[in-house]
C-alpha positions as CSV (number, residue, x, y, z in Angstrom):
1,X,0.0,0.0,0.0
2,X,1.4,3.5,-0.9
3,X,0.2,6.8,0.5
4,X,1.7,10.1,-0.8
5,X,1.0,13.5,0.8
6,X,2.9,16.5,-0.7
7,X,6.6,16.0,0.3
8,X,6.4,12.6,2.1
9,X,5.4,9.1,1.2
10,X,4.2,6.3,3.4
11,X,4.4,2.7,2.1
12,X,3.0,-0.3,4.0
13,X,3.8,-3.9,3.1
14,X,3.7,-7.2,5.0
15,X,7.3,-6.8,6.1
16,X,7.8,-3.1,6.9
17,X,6.4,0.4,7.0
18,X,8.4,3.2,5.5
19,X,8.0,7.0,5.6
20,X,10.2,8.9,3.2
21,X,10.5,12.7,3.1
22,X,11.8,14.4,0.0
23,X,13.4,11.1,-0.7
24,X,16.2,12.0,1.8
25,X,15.2,10.4,5.1
26,X,12.8,7.8,6.3
27,X,11.2,6.2,9.4
28,X,11.2,2.4,9.2
29,X,9.1,0.1,11.4
30,X,8.3,-3.6,11.2
31,X,4.6,-4.6,11.6
32,X,5.6,-7.2,14.2
33,X,6.0,-4.5,16.8
34,X,2.3,-3.6,16.5
35,X,0.0,-5.3,18.8
36,X,-3.0,-6.8,17.2
37,X,-6.0,-4.5,17.5
38,X,-3.9,-1.3,17.9
39,X,-2.5,-0.8,14.3
40,X,-4.7,2.3,13.8
41,X,-3.2,3.9,16.9
42,X,0.3,3.2,15.8
43,X,-0.2,4.3,12.2
44,X,-1.6,7.6,13.6
45,X,1.5,8.1,15.6
46,X,3.6,7.1,12.7
47,X,1.9,9.7,10.5
48,X,2.5,12.4,13.1
49,X,6.2,11.4,13.1
50,X,6.3,11.8,9.3
51,X,4.8,15.2,9.5
52,X,7.3,16.3,12.2
53,X,10.1,14.9,10.1
54,X,8.9,16.8,7.1
55,X,8.8,20.0,9.1
56,X,12.4,19.6,10.3
57,X,13.7,19.0,6.7
58,X,11.9,22.0,5.2
59,X,12.5,24.6,7.9
60,X,15.9,23.6,9.3
61,X,17.6,22.1,6.3
62,X,19.7,19.7,8.3
63,X,21.8,16.9,6.7
64,X,20.8,13.4,6.0
65,X,22.8,11.7,8.7
66,X,21.3,14.0,11.4
67,X,17.9,13.5,10.0
68,X,18.2,9.7,10.3
69,X,19.0,10.0,14.0
70,X,16.2,12.4,14.5
71,X,13.8,10.1,12.7
72,X,14.6,7.3,15.1
73,X,14.2,9.4,18.1
74,X,10.9,10.8,16.9
75,X,9.5,7.4,16.2
76,X,10.6,6.0,19.5
77,X,9.1,8.9,21.4
78,X,5.8,8.4,19.6
79,X,5.8,4.7,19.9
80,X,6.5,4.4,23.6
81,X,4.2,7.4,24.3
82,X,1.4,5.3,22.9
83,X,2.5,2.2,24.8
84,X,2.7,4.0,28.1
85,X,-0.7,5.7,27.9
86,X,-3.0,3.9,25.5
87,X,-1.8,0.4,24.9
88,X,-2.4,-2.6,27.2
89,X,0.6,-4.8,28.1
90,X,1.0,-7.3,25.3
91,X,0.9,-10.3,27.7
92,X,-2.3,-9.1,29.3
93,X,-3.8,-8.4,25.8
94,X,-3.1,-12.0,24.6
95,X,-4.3,-13.4,27.9
96,X,-7.7,-11.6,27.5
97,X,-7.9,-13.0,23.9
98,X,-7.4,-16.5,25.1
99,X,-10.0,-16.1,27.9
100,X,-12.4,-14.8,25.4
101,X,-11.9,-17.7,23.0
102,X,-12.7,-20.2,25.7
103,X,-15.9,-18.6,26.8
104,X,-19.2,-17.5,25.2
105,X,-22.4,-15.9,26.2
106,X,-25.4,-18.1,27.0
107,X,-28.5,-17.3,25.1
108,X,-29.9,-14.0,26.4
109,X,-26.6,-12.7,27.5
110,X,-24.5,-10.1,25.5
111,X,-21.7,-9.6,27.9
112,X,-19.0,-10.1,25.3
113,X,-20.5,-7.6,22.9
114,X,-18.0,-5.0,24.0
115,X,-15.0,-7.2,23.7
116,X,-13.8,-5.9,20.4
117,X,-10.1,-6.3,20.2
118,X,-9.7,-3.5,17.7
119,X,-10.3,-1.2,20.6
120,X,-8.8,-0.7,24.0
121,X,-9.5,-3.8,26.2
122,X,-9.5,-1.6,29.3
123,X,-12.9,-0.4,28.0
124,X,-14.3,-3.9,27.8
125,X,-17.1,-4.8,30.1
126,X,-15.7,-6.3,33.3
127,X,-12.1,-5.3,32.6
128,X,-10.4,-2.8,34.9
129,X,-6.9,-1.5,34.3
130,X,-4.2,0.5,36.1
131,X,-2.0,2.0,33.4
132,X,-1.1,-0.9,31.1
133,X,-2.1,-3.8,33.4
134,X,-5.4,-5.5,34.1
135,X,-6.1,-5.4,37.9
136,X,-9.7,-6.7,38.0
137,X,-11.6,-9.1,35.8
138,X,-15.3,-9.6,36.4
139,X,-16.6,-12.1,33.8
140,X,-20.3,-12.0,33.0
141,X,-23.2,-9.6,33.4
142,X,-23.6,-9.0,37.1
143,X,-27.2,-7.9,36.9
144,X,-29.7,-10.2,38.5
145,X,-31.2,-12.8,36.2
146,X,-28.4,-12.6,33.6
147,X,-27.9,-16.0,31.9
148,X,-24.2,-16.0,32.4
149,X,-21.4,-17.6,30.4
150,X,-20.5,-21.1,29.1
151,X,-17.2,-22.7,28.3
152,X,-14.1,-23.2,30.3
153,X,-11.6,-21.1,32.2
154,X,-8.5,-20.7,30.2
155,X,-5.1,-21.2,31.9
156,X,-4.1,-17.8,30.4
157,X,-5.8,-16.2,33.3
158,X,-2.5,-16.8,35.2
159,X,-0.7,-14.4,32.8
160,X,-2.6,-11.3,34.2
161,X,0.2,-10.7,36.7
162,X,-1.3,-7.6,38.3
163,X,-4.8,-9.1,38.8
164,X,-6.2,-8.4,42.3
165,X,-9.8,-9.4,41.7
166,X,-11.3,-12.2,39.6
167,X,-15.0,-13.0,39.6
168,X,-17.4,-15.0,37.4
169,X,-21.2,-14.6,37.5
170,X,-23.5,-17.6,37.7
171,X,-23.6,-19.6,34.5
172,X,-22.6,-22.9,32.9
173,X,-18.8,-22.8,32.9
174,X,-17.4,-26.3,33.2
175,X,-14.1,-28.0,33.8
176,X,-11.5,-27.5,36.5
177,X,-10.0,-24.4,38.1
178,X,-6.8,-23.6,36.2
179,X,-3.6,-24.4,38.2
180,X,-2.3,-21.1,36.7
181,X,-4.4,-19.1,39.2
182,X,-1.4,-19.7,41.6
183,X,0.6,-17.3,39.5
184,X,-1.6,-14.3,40.5
185,X,0.5,-13.2,43.4
186,X,-1.5,-10.0,43.9
187,X,-4.9,-11.7,43.9
188,X,-7.1,-10.7,46.9
189,X,-10.6,-11.6,45.7
190,X,-11.4,-14.9,43.9
191,X,-15.1,-15.7,43.4
192,X,-16.2,-18.4,40.9
193,X,-19.6,-19.5,42.2
194,X,-22.8,-21.0,40.9
195,X,-21.3,-22.7,37.8
196,X,-20.3,-26.3,37.1
197,X,-16.6,-26.2,38.0
198,X,-15.4,-29.7,38.8
199,X,-12.3,-31.4,39.9
200,X,-10.3,-30.6,43.0
201,X,-9.4,-27.3,44.6
202,X,-5.8,-26.7,43.4
203,X,-3.4,-27.0,46.4
204,X,-1.3,-24.3,44.6
205,X,-3.9,-21.7,45.7
206,X,-1.9,-21.8,48.9
207,X,0.7,-19.7,47.1
208,X,-1.8,-16.7,47.0
209,X,-0.5,-15.2,50.2
210,X,-2.6,-12.0,49.8
211,X,-5.9,-13.8,49.1
212,X,-8.7,-12.5,51.3
213,X,-11.9,-13.9,49.8
214,X,-12.3,-17.4,48.4
215,X,-15.8,-18.1,47.0
216,X,-16.1,-21.4,45.1
217,X,-19.7,-22.1,46.2
218,X,-22.4,-23.9,44.3
219,X,-20.2,-25.9,42.0
220,X,-19.2,-29.6,41.6
221,X,-15.8,-29.5,43.3
222,X,-14.7,-32.8,44.9
223,X,-11.8,-34.0,47.0
224,X,-10.5,-32.4,50.1
225,X,-9.9,-28.8,51.1
226,X,-6.1,-28.3,50.7
227,X,-4.2,-27.7,53.9
228,X,-2.3,-25.0,52.1
229,X,-5.5,-23.0,51.7
230,X,-6.1,-23.2,55.4
231,X,-2.6,-21.8,56.0
232,X,-3.2,-18.6,54.0
233,X,-2.5,-15.7,56.4
234,X,-4.9,-13.0,55.0
235,X,-8.2,-14.9,54.5
236,X,-11.3,-13.2,55.7
237,X,-14.1,-15.1,53.8
238,X,-14.1,-18.7,52.8
239,X,-17.3,-19.9,51.0
240,X,-17.1,-23.4,49.7
241,X,-20.7,-24.5,50.3
242,X,-22.8,-26.7,48.0
243,X,-20.1,-28.8,46.5
244,X,-18.9,-32.4,46.8
245,X,-15.9,-31.8,49.1
246,X,-14.9,-34.6,51.4
247,X,-12.3,-35.4,54.0
248,X,-11.2,-33.4,57.0
249,X,-11.2,-29.6,57.2
250,X,-7.7,-28.1,57.7
251,X,-7.1,-25.7,60.6
252,X,-7.4,-22.1,59.5
253,X,-4.5,-19.9,60.5
254,X,-5.8,-16.5,59.5
255,X,-6.6,-14.3,62.5
256,X,-8.8,-12.1,60.3
257,X,-11.2,-14.9,59.1
258,X,-14.7,-13.8,59.8
259,X,-16.8,-16.1,57.5
260,X,-16.5,-19.8,57.0
261,X,-19.3,-21.5,55.0
262,X,-18.9,-25.2,54.3
263,X,-22.5,-26.4,54.4
264,X,-23.9,-29.0,52.0
265,X,-20.7,-31.0,51.3
266,X,-19.5,-34.5,52.4
267,X,-16.9,-33.3,54.9
268,X,-16.1,-35.4,57.9
269,X,-13.8,-35.6,60.9
270,X,-13.6,-33.5,64.1
271,X,-12.4,-30.0,65.1
272,X,-9.8,-29.3,67.7
273,X,-10.3,-26.4,70.1
274,X,-7.9,-24.3,68.2
275,X,-8.7,-25.3,64.6
276,X,-10.8,-22.1,63.9
277,X,-9.7,-18.5,64.9
278,X,-11.7,-16.5,67.4
279,X,-12.2,-13.8,64.8
280,X,-15.1,-15.9,63.2
281,X,-18.5,-14.2,63.0
282,X,-20.3,-16.5,60.6
283,X,-19.9,-20.3,60.8
284,X,-22.0,-22.7,58.8
285,X,-21.1,-26.4,58.8
286,X,-24.5,-28.0,58.2
287,X,-25.3,-30.9,56.0
288,X,-22.0,-32.7,56.4
289,X,-20.7,-35.7,58.4
290,X,-18.7,-33.9,61.1
291,X,-18.4,-35.6,64.5
292,X,-16.9,-35.2,67.9
293,X,-17.3,-32.6,70.6
294,X,-17.2,-28.8,69.9
295,X,-17.7,-27.4,73.3
296,X,-14.1,-26.2,73.8
297,X,-14.1,-24.8,70.3
298,X,-17.3,-22.9,70.6
299,X,-16.3,-21.3,73.9
300,X,-13.5,-19.5,72.0
301,X,-15.7,-18.2,69.2
302,X,-17.4,-15.4,71.2
303,X,-17.8,-13.1,68.2
304,X,-20.2,-15.4,66.3
305,X,-23.4,-13.8,65.1
306,X,-24.5,-16.8,63.0
307,X,-24.0,-20.5,63.9
308,X,-25.3,-23.5,62.0
309,X,-24.0,-26.9,62.9
310,X,-27.2,-28.8,62.0
311,X,-27.4,-32.2,60.3
312,X,-24.0,-33.6,61.4
313,X,-22.8,-36.1,64.0
314,X,-21.5,-33.7,66.6
315,X,-21.6,-35.0,70.2
316,X,-20.9,-33.9,73.7
317,X,-22.5,-31.0,75.6
318,X,-23.6,-27.6,74.4
319,X,-21.7,-25.0,76.4
320,X,-24.0,-22.5,78.1
321,X,-22.0,-19.5,76.9
322,X,-23.2,-20.2,73.3
323,X,-26.6,-18.8,74.3
324,X,-25.0,-15.5,75.2
325,X,-23.5,-15.0,71.8
326,X,-24.9,-12.1,69.6
327,X,-26.6,-14.7,67.4
328,X,-29.9,-14.2,65.6
329,X,-30.3,-17.8,64.5
330,X,-28.8,-20.8,66.4
331,X,-29.1,-24.0,64.5
332,X,-27.8,-27.1,66.3
333,X,-30.5,-29.6,65.4
334,X,-30.1,-33.1,64.2
335,X,-26.8,-34.0,65.9
336,X,-25.9,-36.2,68.9
337,X,-25.5,-33.5,71.5
338,X,-26.3,-34.7,75.0
339,X,-26.5,-33.7,78.6
340,X,-28.1,-30.7,80.2
341,X,-28.7,-27.4,78.5
342,X,-27.9,-24.6,80.9
343,X,-27.7,-21.0,79.6
344,X,-25.7,-18.6,81.7
345,X,-28.2,-15.8,81.3
346,X,-31.5,-14.9,79.7
347,X,-31.4,-16.1,76.1
348,X,-31.8,-13.2,73.7
349,X,-31.4,-15.2,70.5
350,X,-34.7,-14.9,68.4
351,X,-34.5,-18.5,67.0
352,X,-33.0,-21.5,68.8
353,X,-33.3,-25.0,67.3
354,X,-31.9,-27.8,69.4
355,X,-34.3,-30.5,68.1
356,X,-33.4,-34.1,67.3
357,X,-30.5,-34.5,69.7
358,X,-30.1,-36.4,73.0
359,X,-30.4,-33.5,75.4
360,X,-31.7,-34.2,78.8
361,X,-32.6,-32.7,82.2
362,X,-35.2,-30.0,82.8
363,X,-35.9,-27.1,80.4
364,X,-34.3,-23.9,81.6
365,X,-36.6,-21.0,82.2
366,X,-34.0,-18.7,80.7
367,X,-35.3,-19.8,77.3
368,X,-38.6,-17.8,77.9
369,X,-37.3,-14.8,75.9
370,X,-36.7,-16.9,72.7
371,X,-39.3,-16.2,70.0
372,X,-39.0,-19.5,68.2
373,X,-37.9,-22.4,70.4
374,X,-37.5,-25.9,69.0
375,X,-36.7,-28.5,71.8
376,X,-38.6,-31.4,70.3
377,X,-37.2,-35.0,69.8
378,X,-34.9,-34.9,72.8
379,X,-34.9,-36.4,76.3
380,X,-36.1,-33.4,78.3
381,X,-38.1,-34.3,81.4
382,X,-39.9,-32.6,84.3
383,X,-42.3,-29.7,84.3
384,X,-42.4,-27.1,81.5
385,X,-41.4,-23.7,83.1
386,X,-44.3,-21.4,83.8
387,X,-42.4,-18.5,82.3
388,X,-42.5,-20.2,78.9
389,X,-46.3,-20.6,79.2
390,X,-46.8,-17.0,80.2
391,X,-44.8,-15.8,77.2
392,X,-46.6,-18.1,74.9
393,X,-50.0,-16.8,76.0
394,X,-48.9,-13.2,75.5
395,X,-47.8,-14.0,72.0
396,X,-44.1,-13.3,72.8
397,X,-43.3,-16.8,71.9
398,X,-44.4,-17.7,68.4
399,X,-43.2,-21.3,68.2
400,X,-42.8,-23.7,71.2
401,X,-42.2,-27.2,70.0
402,X,-41.7,-29.7,72.9
403,X,-43.0,-32.9,71.3
404,X,-41.3,-36.2,71.6
405,X,-39.7,-35.7,75.0
406,X,-40.3,-37.1,78.5
407,X,-42.0,-34.0,80.0
408,X,-44.4,-34.7,82.8
409,X,-46.5,-31.6,83.0
410,X,-47.3,-28.0,82.0
411,X,-49.2,-25.4,84.0
412,X,-51.7,-24.1,81.5
413,X,-55.5,-23.7,81.8
414,X,-57.3,-26.1,79.5
415,X,-59.6,-23.2,78.5
416,X,-56.7,-20.8,77.8
417,X,-56.8,-19.1,74.4
418,X,-53.5,-19.6,72.6
419,X,-52.9,-16.7,70.2
420,X,-53.3,-17.5,66.6
421,X,-49.8,-16.2,66.0
422,X,-48.3,-18.7,68.4
423,X,-47.8,-22.5,67.9
424,X,-47.5,-25.0,70.7
425,X,-46.9,-28.8,70.3
426,X,-46.7,-31.1,73.4
427,X,-47.7,-34.5,72.1
428,X,-45.8,-37.7,72.8
429,X,-44.6,-36.8,76.3
430,X,-45.3,-38.4,79.7
431,X,-48.5,-36.5,80.4
432,X,-52.1,-36.1,79.4
433,X,-52.3,-33.1,77.1
434,X,-54.2,-30.3,78.9
435,X,-54.9,-28.5,75.6
436,X,-55.3,-29.8,72.1
437,X,-53.1,-27.9,69.7
438,X,-52.1,-28.6,66.0
439,X,-48.7,-30.1,65.6
440,X,-46.4,-30.7,62.6
441,X,-47.1,-33.9,60.6
442,X,-43.7,-35.3,61.6
443,X,-44.9,-35.4,65.2
444,X,-47.1,-38.4,64.4
445,X,-50.6,-39.2,65.6
446,X,-49.9,-40.5,69.1
447,X,-50.8,-38.0,71.7
448,X,-48.9,-39.4,74.7
449,X,-45.9,-41.6,75.2
450,X,-46.5,-45.2,76.4
451,X,-46.5,-45.4,80.2
452,X,-43.9,-48.2,80.2
453,X,-41.5,-45.8,78.4
454,X,-42.0,-43.1,81.0
455,X,-41.5,-45.4,83.9
456,X,-38.4,-46.9,82.3
457,X,-37.0,-43.4,81.6
458,X,-37.5,-42.3,85.2
459,X,-35.7,-45.3,86.4
460,X,-32.7,-44.6,84.2
461,X,-32.5,-40.9,85.2
462,X,-32.4,-41.9,88.9
463,X,-29.3,-44.0,88.5
């Protein structure tokens, strides 16, 4: 291609680009130096260089040797000026291209519509840059209801050396997490949730010493949680729920860890008293196969505002201090907790669920301030505290489930009107029900426990 404008000529071929001025001096450049997608920018700079060179020749009349040196300087200034201010680092540019090739929009999504590599990638949707480096990559349309993306995560993600944040919206991305994620030494936020990521969590993620948030929830990950991940020093949020993870949970070393969500997996084993840091505020371990006592561990986690240990095989006693935590919802149901339950003070937790355990002894009157109290399917005995009855009749207690225990009485007038907003279930205990109230279907049809069971139970409790 040949372009002539007055005193200078630009010629472009597949091997070089030449600018000649008055046939005396020229600026030469090889197209290989141009990054794909930025040829227009470079040609613009090249044209400006030619104009400047022409001006020097016509007005200053300098010699050819000097002109050749000037031409090189002019071109380098223009070239590197564009690289420093307008052009993405070539490695990052190629990495984004590889990532784009491995993913596509699901029907109804147009996230990649802006990914036109003839323009500046720093203006792409979800791409954020600092000078010539990508520092954040948010793949997919973050708006609620967006269909998301499909495909696989390309290992080229590891080439984005300055990346501090990497997220993927819910979609249908399959395949494993790239091992190359371990190369992102500046990564602080990693969230790839609600897709179909499979395989194991790479142990090399333990090399991300600055990582603060790890969210791989709602995928199909299997295998164990690497101990190297537990050793990461800066973790604050670990969300691995709704996967197929198995094995023991590693101890977590980070003293800034505030959220640990491992629910709905196949994890097992027990927890030592020091396996979790006292900085935890949110702990969910439900729907796993954990076992062993947790009383010594829980007494250290005094900052918890959410605790769910339900549907496991935990055993031992429930420490009374747990009921003093600033928790809004205490879920300890369906385990093997045993012994007496003795809060240290009036319980201010709105919902307490201790159902389906092996708890025994009398019900503490300190539970009277709980709004929703589930104590059913345990081994509680004795009289129901009158303070619970009073709070129920005043509609302060909304749910009081005491069915399937060994309770022997409740001081309530048979003609008392239980508020419509409150629910009481007493059936299958060691007493004749003073009032008939609707119970959940799971409570069964039997109103009272057989007498022989009650006598046998009393005999056991005396020994």
